C-alpha positions as protocol buffer text, in pm:
chain_id: "A"
residue {
  index: 1
  type: MET
  ca { x: 2058 y: -901 z: 13028 }
}
residue {
  index: 2
  type: THR
  ca { x: 1874 y: -1211 z: 13127 }
}
residue {
  index: 3
  type: SER
  ca { x: 1585 y: -1354 z: 12979 }
}
residue {
  index: 4
  type: ASP
  ca { x: 1407 y: -1285 z: 13296 }
}
residue {
  index: 5
  type: SER
  ca { x: 1523 y: -936 z: 13303 }
}
residue {
  index: 6
  type: HIS
  ca { x: 1418 y: -886 z: 12948 }
}
residue {
  index: 7
  type: ARG
  ca { x: 1076 y: -1027 z: 13044 }
}
residue {
  index: 8
  type: LEU
  ca { x: 1039 y: -809 z: 13324 }
}
residue {
  index: 9
  type: LEU
  ca { x: 1118 y: -486 z: 13107 }
}
residue {
  index: 10
  type: LEU
  ca { x: 837 y: -553 z: 12852 }
}
residue {
  index: 11
  type: PRO
  ca { x: 549 y: -451 z: 13061 }
}
residue {
  index: 12
  type: ARG
  ca { x: 733 y: -132 z: 13165 }
}
residue {
  index: 13
  type: ARG
  ca { x: 763 y: -59 z: 12776 }
}
residue {
  index: 14
  type: VAL
  ca { x: 384 y: -135 z: 12711 }
}
residue {
  index: 15
  type: LEU
  ca { x: 315 y: 120 z: 13000 }
}
residue {
  index: 16
  type: LEU
  ca { x: 553 y: 379 z: 12867 }
}
residue {
  index: 17
  type: LEU
  ca { x: 457 y: 324 z: 12491 }
}
residue {
  index: 18
  type: VAL
  ca { x: 78 y: 242 z: 12534 }
}
residue {
  index: 19
  type: ALA
  ca { x: -68 y: 304 z: 12863 }
}
residue {
  index: 20
  type: LEU
  ca { x: 66 y: 671 z: 12911 }
}
residue {
  index: 21
  type: PRO
  ca { x: 0 y: 787 z: 12536 }
}
residue {
  index: 22
  type: GLY
  ca { x: -353 y: 605 z: 12564 }
}
residue {
  index: 23
  type: TRP
  ca { x: -446 y: 824 z: 12854 }
}
residue {
  index: 24
  type: CYS
  ca { x: -357 y: 1139 z: 12691 }
}
residue {
  index: 25
  type: ALA
  ca { x: -541 y: 1038 z: 12391 }
}
residue {
  index: 26
  type: LEU
  ca { x: -848 y: 957 z: 12603 }
}
residue {
  index: 27
  type: LEU
  ca { x: -840 y: 1292 z: 12745 }
}
residue {
  index: 28
  type: LEU
  ca { x: -810 y: 1469 z: 12438 }
}
residue {
  index: 29
  type: ILE
  ca { x: -1105 y: 1259 z: 12275 }
}
residue {
  index: 30
  type: VAL
  ca { x: -1295 y: 1346 z: 12573 }
}
residue {
  index: 31
  type: ARG
  ca { x: -1241 y: 1732 z: 12523 }
}
residue {
  index: 32
  type: TRP
  ca { x: -1311 y: 1709 z: 12143 }
}
residue {
  index: 33
  type: VAL
  ca { x: -1651 y: 1557 z: 12224 }
}
residue {
  index: 34
  type: ARG
  ca { x: -1724 y: 1814 z: 12470 }
}
residue {
  index: 35
  type: SER
  ca { x: -1601 y: 2092 z: 12260 }
}
residue {
  index: 36
  type: GLY
  ca { x: -1742 y: 1978 z: 11929 }
}
residue {
  index: 37
  type: HIS
  ca { x: -1412 y: 2027 z: 11742 }
}
residue {
  index: 38
  type: PRO
  ca { x: -1061 y: 1898 z: 11736 }
}
residue {
  index: 39
  type: ALA
  ca { x: -840 y: 2129 z: 11932 }
}
residue {
  index: 40
  type: PHE
  ca { x: -500 y: 2061 z: 12065 }
}
residue {
  index: 41
  type: ARG
  ca { x: -390 y: 1831 z: 11780 }
}
residue {
  index: 42
  type: PHE
  ca { x: -35 y: 1971 z: 11804 }
}
residue {
  index: 43
  type: LEU
  ca { x: -20 y: 1789 z: 12165 }
}
residue {
  index: 44
  type: ALA
  ca { x: -77 y: 1444 z: 11992 }
}
residue {
  index: 45
  type: TRP
  ca { x: 198 y: 1513 z: 11741 }
}
residue {
  index: 46
  type: ASN
  ca { x: 446 y: 1641 z: 11998 }
}
residue {
  index: 47
  type: LEU
  ca { x: 378 y: 1333 z: 12212 }
}
residue {
  index: 48
  type: ILE
  ca { x: 455 y: 1113 z: 11908 }
}
residue {
  index: 49
  type: LEU
  ca { x: 787 y: 1288 z: 11885 }
}
residue {
  index: 50
  type: ALA
  ca { x: 843 y: 1260 z: 12242 }
}
residue {
  index: 51
  type: ALA
  ca { x: 808 y: 877 z: 12226 }
}
residue {
  index: 52
  type: ALA
  ca { x: 1068 y: 882 z: 11926 }
}
residue {
  index: 53
  type: PRO
  ca { x: 1364 y: 879 z: 12177 }
}
residue {
  index: 54
  type: ALA
  ca { x: 1202 y: 597 z: 12397 }
}
residue {
  index: 55
  type: VAL
  ca { x: 1179 y: 399 z: 12075 }
}
residue {
  index: 56
  type: ALA
  ca { x: 1539 y: 441 z: 11938 }
}
residue {
  index: 57
  type: SER
  ca { x: 1693 y: 384 z: 12284 }
}
residue {
  index: 58
  type: ALA
  ca { x: 1500 y: 35 z: 12335 }
}
residue {
  index: 59
  type: LEU
  ca { x: 1634 y: -44 z: 11965 }
}
residue {
  index: 60
  type: PHE
  ca { x: 1976 y: 72 z: 12058 }
}
residue {
  index: 61
  type: VAL
  ca { x: 1971 y: -170 z: 12356 }
}
residue {
  index: 62
  type: ARG
  ca { x: 1827 y: -432 z: 12168 }
}
residue {
  index: 63
  type: ALA
  ca { x: 2115 y: -386 z: 11919 }
}
residue {
  index: 64
  type: VAL
  ca { x: 2360 y: -418 z: 12210 }
}
residue {
  index: 65
  type: ARG
  ca { x: 2201 y: -724 z: 12370 }
}
residue {
  index: 66
  type: HIS
  ca { x: 2210 y: -901 z: 12025 }
}
residue {
  index: 67
  type: GLY
  ca { x: 2553 y: -815 z: 11929 }
}
residue {
  index: 68
  type: SER
  ca { x: 2461 y: -595 z: 11643 }
}
residue {
  index: 69
  type: GLY
  ca { x: 2715 y: -431 z: 11430 }
}
residue {
  index: 70
  type: ARG
  ca { x: 2881 y: -92 z: 11538 }
}
residue {
  index: 71
  type: SER
  ca { x: 2703 y: 80 z: 11245 }
}
residue {
  index: 72
  type: VAL
  ca { x: 2352 y: -29 z: 11357 }
}
residue {
  index: 73
  type: ARG
  ca { x: 2433 y: 73 z: 11726 }
}
residue {
  index: 74
  type: ALA
  ca { x: 2575 y: 387 z: 11596 }
}
residue {
  index: 75
  type: LEU
  ca { x: 2233 y: 463 z: 11407 }
}
residue {
  index: 76
  type: TRP
  ca { x: 1992 y: 391 z: 11697 }
}
residue {
  index: 77
  type: PHE
  ca { x: 2241 y: 578 z: 11947 }
}
residue {
  index: 78
  type: GLY
  ca { x: 2235 y: 881 z: 11689 }
}
residue {
  index: 79
  type: ALA
  ca { x: 1871 y: 878 z: 11659 }
}
residue {
  index: 80
  type: TRP
  ca { x: 1823 y: 880 z: 12036 }
}
residue {
  index: 81
  type: LEU
  ca { x: 2027 y: 1170 z: 12085 }
}
residue {
  index: 82
  type: LEU
  ca { x: 1887 y: 1375 z: 11779 }
}
residue {
  index: 83
  type: PHE
  ca { x: 1524 y: 1302 z: 11889 }
}
residue {
  index: 84
  type: LEU
  ca { x: 1574 y: 1351 z: 12271 }
}
residue {
  index: 85
  type: PRO
  ca { x: 1493 y: 1707 z: 12307 }
}
residue {
  index: 86
  type: ASN
  ca { x: 1149 y: 1639 z: 12169 }
}
residue {
  index: 87
  type: ALA
  ca { x: 1054 y: 1468 z: 12515 }
}
residue {
  index: 88
  type: PRO
  ca { x: 1113 y: 1764 z: 12734 }
}
residue {
  index: 89
  type: TYR
  ca { x: 1010 y: 2015 z: 12456 }
}
residue {
  index: 90
  type: ILE
  ca { x: 636 y: 1930 z: 12522 }
}
residue {
  index: 91
  type: LEU
  ca { x: 674 y: 2104 z: 12845 }
}
residue {
  index: 92
  type: THR
  ca { x: 706 y: 2435 z: 12672 }
}
residue {
  index: 93
  type: ASP
  ca { x: 357 y: 2368 z: 12527 }
}
residue {
  index: 94
  type: PHE
  ca { x: 198 y: 2565 z: 12854 }
}
residue {
  index: 95
  type: ILE
  ca { x: 280 y: 2864 z: 12652 }
}
residue {
  index: 96
  type: HIS
  ca { x: -45 y: 2808 z: 12456 }
}
residue {
  index: 97
  type: LEU
  ca { x: -265 y: 2733 z: 12764 }
}
residue {
  index: 98
  type: HIS
  ca { x: -557 y: 2977 z: 12849 }
}
residue {
  index: 99
  type: PRO
  ca { x: -915 y: 2941 z: 12921 }
}
residue {
  index: 100
  type: ARG
  ca { x: -1127 y: 2775 z: 12607 }
}
residue {
  index: 101
  type: PRO
  ca { x: -1495 y: 2753 z: 12721 }
}
residue {
  index: 102
  type: PRO
  ca { x: -1691 y: 2539 z: 12704 }
}
residue {
  index: 103
  type: VAL
  ca { x: -1425 y: 2313 z: 12833 }
}
residue {
  index: 104
  type: PRO
  ca { x: -1331 y: 2365 z: 13195 }
}
residue {
  index: 105
  type: PHE
  ca { x: -998 y: 2526 z: 13245 }
}
residue {
  index: 106
  type: TRP
  ca { x: -911 y: 2282 z: 13498 }
}
residue {
  index: 107
  type: TYR
  ca { x: -975 y: 1999 z: 13248 }
}
residue {
  index: 108
  type: ASP
  ca { x: -734 y: 2167 z: 13004 }
}
residue {
  index: 109
  type: ILE
  ca { x: -491 y: 2205 z: 13277 }
}
residue {
  index: 110
  type: ALA
  ca { x: -505 y: 1811 z: 13347 }
}
residue {
  index: 111
  type: VAL
  ca { x: -460 y: 1752 z: 12958 }
}
residue {
  index: 112
  type: TRP
  ca { x: -160 y: 1975 z: 12946 }
}
residue {
  index: 113
  type: LEU
  ca { x: -19 y: 1824 z: 13270 }
}
residue {
  index: 114
  type: SER
  ca { x: -75 y: 1457 z: 13134 }
}
residue {
  index: 115
  type: PHE
  ca { x: 71 y: 1520 z: 12805 }
}
residue {
  index: 116
  type: ALA
  ca { x: 397 y: 1696 z: 12950 }
}
residue {
  index: 117
  type: GLY
  ca { x: 436 y: 1428 z: 13210 }
}
residue {
  index: 118
  type: ALA
  ca { x: 425 y: 1159 z: 12975 }
}
residue {
  index: 119
  type: GLY
  ca { x: 686 y: 1314 z: 12736 }
}
residue {
  index: 120
  type: LEU
  ca { x: 903 y: 1386 z: 13028 }
}
residue {
  index: 121
  type: VAL
  ca { x: 875 y: 1024 z: 13143 }
}
residue {
  index: 122
  type: LEU
  ca { x: 946 y: 883 z: 12804 }
}
residue {
  index: 123
  type: GLY
  ca { x: 1265 y: 1106 z: 12775 }
}
residue {
  index: 124
  type: TYR
  ca { x: 1383 y: 1003 z: 13099 }
}
residue {
  index: 125
  type: SER
  ca { x: 1328 y: 631 z: 13039 }
}
residue {
  index: 126
  type: SER
  ca { x: 1528 y: 679 z: 12734 }
}
residue {
  index: 127
  type: VAL
  ca { x: 1830 y: 833 z: 12908 }
}
residue {
  index: 128
  type: ALA
  ca { x: 1827 y: 548 z: 13168 }
}
residue {
  index: 129
  type: ASP
  ca { x: 1839 y: 310 z: 12907 }
}
residue {
  index: 130
  type: VAL
  ca { x: 2144 y: 453 z: 12721 }
}
residue {
  index: 131
  type: GLN
  ca { x: 2304 y: 528 z: 13053 }
}
residue {
  index: 132
  type: ALA
  ca { x: 2285 y: 158 z: 13160 }
}
residue {
  index: 133
  type: VAL
  ca { x: 2448 y: 63 z: 12848 }
}
residue {
  index: 134
  type: VAL
  ca { x: 2733 y: 298 z: 12876 }
}
residue {
  index: 135
  type: ALA
  ca { x: 2799 y: 239 z: 13260 }
}
residue {
  index: 136
  type: ARG
  ca { x: 2811 y: -141 z: 13197 }
}
residue {
  index: 137
  type: ARG
  ca { x: 3087 y: -86 z: 12966 }
}
residue {
  index: 138
  type: ALA
  ca { x: 3273 y: 233 z: 13041 }
}
residue {
  index: 139
  type: GLY
  ca { x: 3172 y: 264 z: 13431 }
}
residue {
  index: 140
  type: THR
  ca { x: 2920 y: 457 z: 13623 }
}
residue {
  index: 141
  type: ARG
  ca { x: 3089 y: 805 z: 13572 }
}
residue {
  index: 142
  type: ALA
  ca { x: 3063 y: 749 z: 13193 }
}
residue {
  index: 143
  type: GLY
  ca { x: 2722 y: 686 z: 13208 }
}
residue {
  index: 144
  type: TRP
  ca { x: 2634 y: 974 z: 13425 }
}
residue {
  index: 145
  type: ALA
  ca { x: 2839 y: 1185 z: 13214 }
}
residue {
  index: 146
  type: LEU
  ca { x: 2644 y: 1105 z: 12907 }
}
residue {
  index: 147
  type: ALA
  ca { x: 2309 y: 1149 z: 13092 }
}
residue {
  index: 148
  type: VAL
  ca { x: 2406 y: 1491 z: 13207 }
}
residue {
  index: 149
  type: VAL
  ca { x: 2547 y: 1583 z: 12845 }
}
residue {
  index: 150
  type: ALA
  ca { x: 2246 y: 1461 z: 12683 }
}
residue {
  index: 151
  type: LEU
  ca { x: 1985 y: 1651 z: 12893 }
}
residue {
  index: 152
  type: MET
  ca { x: 2208 y: 1977 z: 12877 }
}
residue {
  index: 153
  type: LEU
  ca { x: 2168 y: 1967 z: 12503 }
}
residue {
  index: 154
  type: SER
  ca { x: 1816 y: 1885 z: 12539 }
}
residue {
  index: 155
  type: GLY
  ca { x: 1798 y: 2227 z: 12718 }
}
residue {
  index: 156
  type: LEU
  ca { x: 1958 y: 2359 z: 12405 }
}
residue {
  index: 157
  type: GLY
  ca { x: 1712 y: 2154 z: 12187 }
}
residue {
  index: 158
  type: ILE
  ca { x: 1416 y: 2329 z: 12366 }
}
residue {
  index: 159
  type: TYR
  ca { x: 1537 y: 2656 z: 12278 }
}
residue {
  index: 160
  type: ALA
  ca { x: 1611 y: 2572 z: 11921 }
}
residue {
  index: 161
  type: GLY
  ca { x: 1260 y: 2421 z: 11899 }
}
residue {
  index: 162
  type: ARG
  ca { x: 1070 y: 2690 z: 12072 }
}
residue {
  index: 163
  type: PHE
  ca { x: 1259 y: 3021 z: 11957 }
}
residue {
  index: 164
  type: LEU
  ca { x: 1415 y: 2946 z: 11641 }
}
residue {
  index: 165
  type: ARG
  ca { x: 1150 y: 2681 z: 11514 }
}
residue {
  index: 166
  type: TRP
  ca { x: 1416 y: 2435 z: 11410 }
}
residue {
  index: 167
  type: ASN
  ca { x: 1315 y: 2049 z: 11449 }
}
residue {
  index: 168
  type: SER
  ca { x: 1530 y: 1750 z: 11486 }
}
residue {
  index: 169
  type: TRP
  ca { x: 1551 y: 1702 z: 11127 }
}
residue {
  index: 170
  type: ASP
  ca { x: 1742 y: 2038 z: 11090 }
}
residue {
  index: 171
  type: ALA
  ca { x: 2055 y: 1873 z: 11245 }
}
residue {
  index: 172
  type: LEU
  ca { x: 2089 y: 1657 z: 10960 }
}
residue {
  index: 173
  type: VAL
  ca { x: 1930 y: 1884 z: 10670 }
}
residue {
  index: 174
  type: HIS
  ca { x: 2101 y: 2204 z: 10793 }
}
residue {
  index: 175
  type: PRO
  ca { x: 2372 y: 2136 z: 11051 }
}
residue {
  index: 176
  type: HIS
  ca { x: 2587 y: 2458 z: 10954 }
}
residue {
  index: 177
  type: ARG
  ca { x: 2289 y: 2679 z: 11092 }
}
residue {
  index: 178
  type: ILE
  ca { x: 2306 y: 2511 z: 11419 }
}
residue {
  index: 179
  type: LEU
  ca { x: 2686 y: 2503 z: 11454 }
}
residue {
  index: 180
  type: GLN
  ca { x: 2719 y: 2860 z: 11352 }
}
residue {
  index: 181
  type: HIS
  ca { x: 2437 y: 2963 z: 11623 }
}
residue {
  index: 182
  type: VAL
  ca { x: 2610 y: 2729 z: 11906 }
}
residue {
  index: 183
  type: ARG
  ca { x: 2971 y: 2888 z: 11787 }
}
residue {
  index: 184
  type: GLY
  ca { x: 2822 y: 3235 z: 11809 }
}
residue {
  index: 185
  type: ALA
  ca { x: 2665 y: 3187 z: 12164 }
}
residue {
  index: 186
  type: SER
  ca { x: 2985 y: 3021 z: 12277 }
}
residue {
  index: 187
  type: LEU
  ca { x: 3225 y: 3300 z: 12159 }
}
residue {
  index: 188
  type: ASN
  ca { x: 2995 y: 3603 z: 12236 }
}
residue {
  index: 189
  type: PRO
  ca { x: 2761 y: 3481 z: 12510 }
}
residue {
  index: 190
  type: GLY
  ca { x: 2646 y: 3825 z: 12574 }
}
residue {
  index: 191
  type: ASP
  ca { x: 2500 y: 3852 z: 12247 }
}
residue {
  index: 192
  type: HIS
  ca { x: 2280 y: 3555 z: 12297 }
}
residue {
  index: 193
  type: PRO
  ca { x: 2135 y: 3594 z: 12660 }
}
residue {
  index: 194
  type: ARG
  ca { x: 1808 y: 3402 z: 12602 }
}
residue {
  index: 195
  type: SER
  ca { x: 1969 y: 3104 z: 12430 }
}
residue {
  index: 196
  type: LEU
  ca { x: 2218 y: 3077 z: 12710 }
}
residue {
  index: 197
  type: GLY
  ca { x: 1950 y: 3121 z: 12972 }
}
residue {
  index: 198
  type: VAL
  ca { x: 1698 y: 2870 z: 12824 }
}
residue {
  index: 199
  type: THR
  ca { x: 1957 y: 2628 z: 12776 }
}
residue {
  index: 200
  type: LEU
  ca { x: 2097 y: 2650 z: 13135 }
}
residue {
  index: 201
  type: VAL
  ca { x: 1773 y: 2667 z: 13309 }
}
residue {
  index: 202
  type: TYR
  ca { x: 1597 y: 2383 z: 13137 }
}
residue {
  index: 203
  type: GLY
  ca { x: 1914 y: 2166 z: 13083 }
}
residue {
  index: 204
  type: LEU
  ca { x: 2006 y: 2209 z: 13449 }
}
residue {
  index: 205
  type: GLY
  ca { x: 1626 y: 2170 z: 13554 }
}
residue {
  index: 206
  type: LEU
  ca { x: 1625 y: 1853 z: 13333 }
}
residue {
  index: 207
  type: VAL
  ca { x: 1932 y: 1720 z: 13508 }
}
residue {
  index: 208
  type: MET
  ca { x: 1808 y: 1771 z: 13852 }
}
residue {
  index: 209
  type: GLY
  ca { x: 1488 y: 1594 z: 13797 }
}
residue {
  index: 210
  type: TYR
  ca { x: 1659 y: 1304 z: 13649 }
}
residue {
  index: 211
  type: VAL
  ca { x: 1914 y: 1262 z: 13940 }
}
residue {
  index: 212
  type: MET
  ca { x: 1602 y: 1304 z: 14181 }
}
residue {
  index: 213
  type: LEU
  ca { x: 1428 y: 1031 z: 13988 }
}
residue {
  index: 214
  type: ARG
  ca { x: 1731 y: 793 z: 13964 }
}
residue {
  index: 215
  type: ILE
  ca { x: 1746 y: 838 z: 14356 }
}
residue {
  index: 216
  type: ALA
  ca { x: 1378 y: 764 z: 14391 }
}
residue {
  index: 217
  type: VAL
  ca { x: 1379 y: 454 z: 14164 }
}
residue {
  index: 218
  type: PRO
  ca { x: 1596 y: 160 z: 14195 }
}
residue {
  index: 219
  type: GLN
  ca { x: 1876 y: 103 z: 13919 }
}
residue {
  index: 220
  type: ARG
  ca { x: 1734 y: -136 z: 13649 }
}
residue {
  index: 221
  type: PRO
  ca { x: 1921 y: -441 z: 13546 }
}
residue {
  index: 222
  type: LEU
  ca { x: 2215 y: -355 z: 13298 }
}
residue {
  index: 223
  type: PRO
  ca { x: 2253 y: -522 z: 12949 }
}
residue {
  index: 224
  type: ASN
  ca { x: 2497 y: -808 z: 12972 }
}
residue {
  index: 225
  type: ASP
  ca { x: 2693 y: -767 z: 12635 }
}
residue {
  index: 226
  type: ARG
  ca { x: 3044 y: -653 z: 12737 }
}
residue {
  index: 227
  type: ASP
  ca { x: 3174 y: -627 z: 12391 }
}
residue {
  index: 228
  type: ALA
  ca { x: 2894 y: -374 z: 12294 }
}
residue {
  index: 229
  type: VAL
  ca { x: 2999 y: -8 z: 12310 }
}
residue {
  index: 230
  type: PRO
  ca { x: 2819 y: 316 z: 12219 }
}
residue {
  index: 231
  type: PRO
  ca { x: 2984 y: 493 z: 11950 }
}
residue {
  index: 232
  type: GLY
  ca { x: 3223 y: 777 z: 12096 }
}
residue {
  index: 233
  type: VAL
  ca { x: 3295 y: 572 z: 12429 }
}
residue {
  index: 234
  type: ALA
  ca { x: 3632 y: 425 z: 12441 }
}
residue {
  index: 235
  type: ARG
  ca { x: 3704 y: 66 z: 12535 }
}
């Protein structure tokens, strides 16, 4: 990636990691002042988690650009994939939405839409970052394959977070629990209709939304380091 391209990407990162969360925070503060109590604090925490994959992907791209060691690249790549489901997960917080006087219901809808939209944009941006690296080294098809797999896994992550109440750290602390459930759902799909349904509906929905976004937005410049390969991608 050239220095000019890198400078052009800085305002985008500022917009994603500062402006969008800043707008959401402003809406939340106004609501707290109007209602007199700090409701919806979980939205702020979920948005912080939604920003984690965007930060990890930026650090991954930076490691690639500077030729960092494979272990460093693997660390940030793994962190990105692990925390990616947190970005679209915030969409499911709509389950908590209902009128809460004295704040107008239309205002709460705007708050929810802002947080959900910010989380989704952060997630999609991180996928585009990593996809660009893979496409540069392994080809366009490999880049798209990684994006689709990551977003489908995010659908599974949404199910695990919303219904099983697992979080990203469980993949490190209790990986056997996750593998056991995935294996059971794969071998006996009839016994796990909700997990398969949520994974497919949200996963495919995320894939379709991402594809439409990439069609609407021009391709960003790709990293320039041909020797950098994400873990698991063959040379």
